[in-house]
C-alpha positions as CSV (number, residue, x, y, z in Angstrom):
1,M,-31.5,-34.2,-114.3
2,K,-30.1,-32.8,-117.5
3,A,-27.1,-30.6,-117.0
4,N,-27.8,-27.4,-118.7
5,Y,-25.1,-25.0,-119.8
6,K,-25.5,-21.7,-117.8
7,P,-23.9,-18.6,-119.3
8,I,-22.4,-16.3,-116.6
9,P,-22.3,-12.6,-117.4
10,F,-19.2,-10.5,-116.5
11,D,-20.1,-6.9,-116.6
12,E,-17.7,-5.1,-114.2
13,S,-14.7,-7.5,-114.3
14,N,-13.2,-9.9,-116.7
15,L,-12.1,-12.2,-113.9
16,L,-15.0,-12.6,-111.5
17,N,-18.7,-11.9,-110.9
18,V,-20.4,-11.8,-107.5
19,V,-24.2,-12.3,-107.4
20,S,-26.5,-12.0,-104.4
21,Q,-29.5,-14.3,-104.8
22,G,-32.4,-13.2,-102.7
23,S,-35.4,-14.9,-104.4
24,K,-36.5,-18.4,-105.1
25,Q,-36.4,-17.6,-108.9
26,E,-32.8,-16.6,-108.7
27,F,-31.8,-19.5,-106.4
28,D,-33.6,-22.5,-108.0
29,Y,-31.6,-22.8,-111.3
30,P,-31.9,-26.3,-112.9
31,W,-29.0,-28.8,-112.7
32,H,-26.3,-27.0,-114.7
33,Y,-22.6,-26.5,-115.4
34,H,-20.3,-23.7,-116.5
35,P,-16.6,-23.3,-117.1
36,E,-16.2,-20.8,-114.2
37,Y,-15.2,-21.9,-110.7
38,E,-18.0,-21.2,-108.2
39,L,-18.0,-20.4,-104.5
40,T,-21.4,-20.4,-102.9
41,Y,-22.3,-19.3,-99.4
42,I,-25.8,-19.8,-98.0
43,P,-26.1,-18.0,-94.7
44,S,-29.6,-19.4,-93.9
45,G,-32.0,-21.9,-95.4
46,R,-32.3,-25.7,-96.0
47,G,-32.8,-28.0,-98.9
48,L,-30.9,-30.5,-101.2
49,R,-27.6,-29.9,-102.8
50,Y,-26.6,-31.9,-105.9
51,V,-23.0,-31.8,-107.0
52,G,-21.8,-34.3,-109.6
53,N,-22.7,-37.7,-108.1
54,S,-23.3,-36.4,-104.6
55,V,-26.7,-35.6,-103.1
56,E,-26.8,-34.1,-99.6
57,N,-29.0,-31.9,-97.4
58,Y,-27.7,-28.4,-96.8
59,F,-28.5,-26.1,-93.9
60,N,-27.5,-22.7,-92.6
61,D,-23.9,-21.6,-93.3
62,D,-23.4,-23.8,-96.3
63,L,-20.1,-23.0,-98.0
64,V,-19.1,-24.9,-101.2
65,L,-16.3,-24.4,-103.8
66,L,-16.9,-26.1,-107.2
67,G,-14.5,-26.6,-110.1
68,S,-15.0,-25.9,-113.7
69,N,-17.8,-27.7,-115.5
70,L,-18.9,-29.7,-112.4
71,P,-22.7,-30.1,-112.7
72,H,-24.6,-28.9,-109.7
73,C,-27.8,-27.3,-108.3
74,W,-29.3,-26.4,-104.9
75,I,-33.0,-27.1,-104.3
76,D,-34.5,-24.8,-101.7
77,E,-36.9,-26.5,-99.2
78,T,-37.1,-23.6,-96.7
79,E,-40.6,-23.1,-95.3
80,V,-42.1,-20.2,-97.2
81,Q,-43.4,-18.5,-94.1
82,K,-40.0,-18.4,-92.5
83,R,-37.7,-16.8,-95.1
84,S,-36.8,-16.7,-98.8
85,P,-33.7,-18.5,-100.1
86,N,-30.5,-16.4,-100.1
87,A,-27.0,-16.9,-101.2
88,V,-23.8,-15.1,-102.2
89,V,-22.4,-16.7,-105.3
90,V,-18.9,-15.9,-106.7
91,Y,-18.1,-17.0,-110.3
92,L,-14.4,-17.1,-111.1
93,K,-13.2,-17.5,-114.7
94,E,-10.9,-20.4,-115.7
95,E,-8.4,-17.8,-116.8
96,F,-7.9,-16.8,-113.2
97,L,-5.4,-19.7,-112.9
98,D,-3.7,-18.8,-116.1
99,K,-2.5,-15.4,-114.9
100,T,1.2,-15.1,-114.4
101,W,0.9,-14.0,-110.8
102,M,-1.2,-17.0,-109.9
103,H,1.8,-19.2,-110.7
104,S,4.0,-17.4,-108.2
105,H,5.0,-19.0,-104.9
106,E,2.6,-16.7,-102.9
107,F,-0.4,-18.1,-104.7
108,S,0.5,-21.8,-104.6
109,A,-2.0,-22.7,-101.8
110,I,-4.9,-21.0,-103.7
111,R,-3.8,-22.6,-106.9
112,N,-3.9,-26.0,-105.2
113,L,-7.3,-25.3,-103.7
114,L,-8.8,-24.5,-107.1
115,E,-7.4,-27.6,-108.5
116,L,-8.9,-29.7,-105.7
117,S,-12.3,-28.0,-106.3
118,M,-12.8,-30.3,-109.3
119,K,-14.1,-32.8,-106.6
120,G,-16.4,-30.2,-105.1
121,I,-15.3,-29.0,-101.6
122,K,-17.8,-28.6,-98.7
123,F,-16.3,-26.5,-95.9
124,N,-17.4,-27.1,-92.3
125,Q,-20.0,-24.8,-90.8
126,S,-17.3,-23.3,-88.4
127,V,-15.3,-22.1,-91.5
128,A,-18.4,-20.6,-93.1
129,Q,-19.3,-18.7,-89.9
130,R,-15.8,-17.4,-89.6
131,L,-15.9,-16.0,-93.2
132,K,-19.6,-14.9,-93.1
133,E,-18.9,-11.2,-92.8
134,K,-16.4,-11.2,-95.7
135,C,-18.7,-13.2,-97.9
136,L,-21.7,-10.9,-97.3
137,Q,-19.5,-7.9,-98.0
138,L,-18.5,-9.1,-101.5
139,P,-21.6,-8.0,-103.5
140,H,-21.4,-4.4,-102.3
141,L,-17.7,-3.7,-103.2
142,A,-16.1,-2.1,-106.2
143,P,-14.4,-4.6,-108.7
144,L,-10.9,-4.2,-107.4
145,Q,-12.0,-4.5,-103.7
146,K,-14.0,-7.6,-104.6
147,L,-10.9,-9.2,-106.1
148,I,-8.8,-8.3,-103.1
149,L,-11.4,-9.6,-100.6
150,L,-11.9,-12.8,-102.6
151,I,-8.2,-13.5,-102.6
152,Q,-8.3,-13.1,-98.8
153,I,-11.2,-15.6,-98.6
154,L,-9.5,-18.1,-100.9
155,E,-6.3,-17.8,-98.9
156,E,-8.1,-18.6,-95.7
157,L,-9.9,-21.5,-97.3
158,S,-6.7,-22.9,-98.7
159,K,-5.3,-23.0,-95.1
160,S,-8.3,-24.8,-93.7
161,S,-8.4,-28.6,-93.1
162,D,-12.0,-28.5,-92.1
163,Y,-13.6,-29.7,-95.3
164,C,-14.7,-32.8,-97.2
165,F,-14.9,-33.7,-100.9
166,L,-18.4,-34.1,-102.3
167,C,-17.2,-36.3,-105.2
168,E,-14.5,-38.2,-103.3
169,H,-13.7,-40.5,-106.3
170,G,-13.9,-37.7,-108.8
171,F,-16.7,-37.0,-111.3
172,S,-16.4,-36.5,-115.0
173,S,-19.8,-35.6,-116.4
174,E,-20.6,-36.8,-119.9
175,L,-22.0,-33.5,-121.2
176,N,-23.2,-34.8,-124.5
177,E,-27.0,-34.3,-125.1
178,F,-27.8,-38.1,-125.3
179,S,-26.3,-38.9,-121.9
180,N,-27.8,-35.8,-120.3
181,E,-31.3,-36.9,-121.4
182,R,-30.8,-40.3,-120.0
183,I,-29.6,-38.9,-116.6
184,N,-32.6,-36.5,-116.7
185,A,-35.0,-39.4,-117.1
186,I,-33.4,-41.4,-114.3
187,Y,-33.5,-38.5,-111.8
188,K,-37.2,-37.8,-112.6
189,Y,-38.1,-41.5,-112.1
190,I,-36.2,-41.6,-108.8
191,D,-37.9,-38.4,-107.6
192,A,-41.4,-39.8,-108.5
193,H,-40.9,-43.4,-107.2
194,Y,-38.3,-43.4,-104.4
195,K,-41.0,-44.3,-101.8
196,S,-41.7,-47.5,-103.7
197,K,-39.5,-50.5,-104.5
198,I,-37.4,-49.7,-107.6
199,L,-36.1,-52.7,-109.6
200,L,-33.1,-52.4,-111.9
201,A,-35.3,-53.5,-114.8
202,D,-37.8,-50.7,-114.0
203,I,-35.2,-47.9,-114.1
204,A,-33.4,-49.4,-117.1
205,A,-36.6,-49.4,-119.1
206,Q,-36.9,-45.6,-118.6
207,V,-33.9,-45.1,-120.7
208,Y,-34.5,-48.0,-123.1
209,M,-31.5,-50.1,-121.8
210,S,-31.0,-53.6,-120.6
211,P,-30.4,-53.9,-116.8
212,K,-26.8,-54.9,-117.4
213,Y,-26.0,-52.1,-119.9
214,F,-27.8,-49.6,-117.6
215,S,-25.6,-50.6,-114.6
216,R,-22.4,-50.0,-116.6
217,F,-23.7,-46.7,-118.0
218,F,-24.8,-45.3,-114.6
219,S,-21.6,-46.4,-112.9
220,K,-19.5,-44.8,-115.7
221,V,-21.3,-41.5,-115.6
222,M,-22.0,-41.1,-111.9
223,K,-18.9,-43.0,-110.5
224,K,-21.1,-45.1,-108.2
225,P,-23.5,-48.0,-108.5
226,F,-27.2,-47.1,-109.1
227,F,-28.5,-48.6,-105.8
228,E,-25.8,-46.8,-103.8
229,F,-27.0,-43.5,-105.3
230,L,-30.7,-44.4,-104.7
231,N,-30.0,-45.2,-101.0
232,E,-28.1,-41.9,-100.6
233,Y,-31.1,-40.1,-102.2
234,R,-33.5,-41.8,-99.8
235,I,-31.4,-41.0,-96.8
236,S,-31.4,-37.3,-97.8
237,K,-35.2,-37.5,-97.8
238,A,-35.2,-39.2,-94.4
239,C,-33.0,-36.4,-93.1
240,K,-35.5,-33.8,-94.1
241,L,-38.3,-35.7,-92.4
242,L,-36.2,-36.1,-89.2
243,I,-35.8,-32.3,-89.0
244,D,-39.1,-31.0,-90.3
245,T,-41.5,-33.5,-88.6
246,D,-42.1,-35.4,-85.4
247,K,-42.7,-38.7,-87.1
248,Q,-41.3,-41.9,-85.5
249,I,-38.0,-43.1,-87.0
250,S,-39.6,-46.3,-88.1
251,E,-42.3,-44.3,-90.0
252,I,-39.6,-42.2,-91.6
253,C,-37.8,-45.3,-92.7
254,Y,-40.8,-46.5,-94.7
255,D,-41.7,-43.0,-96.0
256,S,-38.2,-42.7,-97.4
257,G,-38.5,-45.9,-99.4
258,F,-36.7,-48.4,-97.2
259,E,-38.3,-51.8,-96.5
260,S,-36.1,-52.8,-93.6
261,I,-35.5,-50.8,-90.4
262,P,-32.1,-52.5,-89.7
263,F,-31.0,-51.8,-93.3
264,F,-32.2,-48.1,-93.0
265,Y,-30.0,-47.7,-89.9
266,R,-27.0,-49.2,-91.6
267,Q,-27.4,-46.9,-94.6
268,F,-28.0,-43.9,-92.4
269,K,-24.7,-44.6,-90.6
270,K,-22.9,-45.1,-93.9
271,F,-24.0,-41.8,-95.4
272,K,-24.3,-39.6,-92.3
273,N,-21.9,-41.2,-89.9
274,S,-24.5,-41.0,-87.1
275,Q,-27.8,-42.6,-86.0
276,P,-31.1,-41.0,-87.0
277,K,-32.0,-39.9,-83.4
278,Q,-28.7,-38.2,-83.0
279,Y,-29.0,-36.5,-86.4
280,R,-32.5,-35.2,-85.5
281,L,-31.4,-33.8,-82.1
282,I,-28.3,-32.1,-83.5
283,H,-29.9,-30.5,-86.5
284,Q,-33.2,-29.5,-84.8
285,K,-31.2,-27.7,-82.1
286,A,-29.0,-25.9,-84.8
287,M,-32.1,-24.8,-86.7
288,K,-33.8,-23.1,-83.8
């Protein structure tokens, strides 16, 4: 997907902007980046979350903090008859860290948190639920009250150890137009063909590269080998089928593009740290 630059308006404040997204049109913004830090809280819904070189499923109470210029997007896959996508999104200007008061001892934990956000931080559901009321209050407050409450939220997040990095090895997107067009073509091809066998020569041909050069290019930009990314993408599709359908696990294995059930189980364990049956039981129960 091409990472588009997204301009963020700042009408009431020159430090932050809080947006309540209550429609699919507002929510489904293409893969994009912006210099502002972003804190996104999704109280309910499900879909796919792309952050840098990470692709994961998201569910209720998804709370993520992103650093400056880290490409991302959320793809809503909530059943239409159940509810519309909804999210509270906070945009925080880069200059926030440059303020004199942010360099004081009192704000050292928040400053460290924002620096770590360059890897993309996903907080555990328990943390999101604890901060739910505060996050939902943000869009309805006056500018100064928003800033005060946001600092309280960031302070609590900075003290939490219940999180994981979405881009564990770091991610530096090459934001020049040529690289973006290549990544866009790669993503589109994966989305259209993930159920079938994808050869390195096939995907390399989509961006007019040799297989060897393509492998170097993809690893450099995405910070992981192509087939690792492809397997991660297929596992995310398998997760959705496990939750949304009653299909047998063997059927889901093949529907997600895997050719071997043992290999599917190994990859599922690698990316989700559980077995498919356990994953289905846990998440179906949580979504009821």
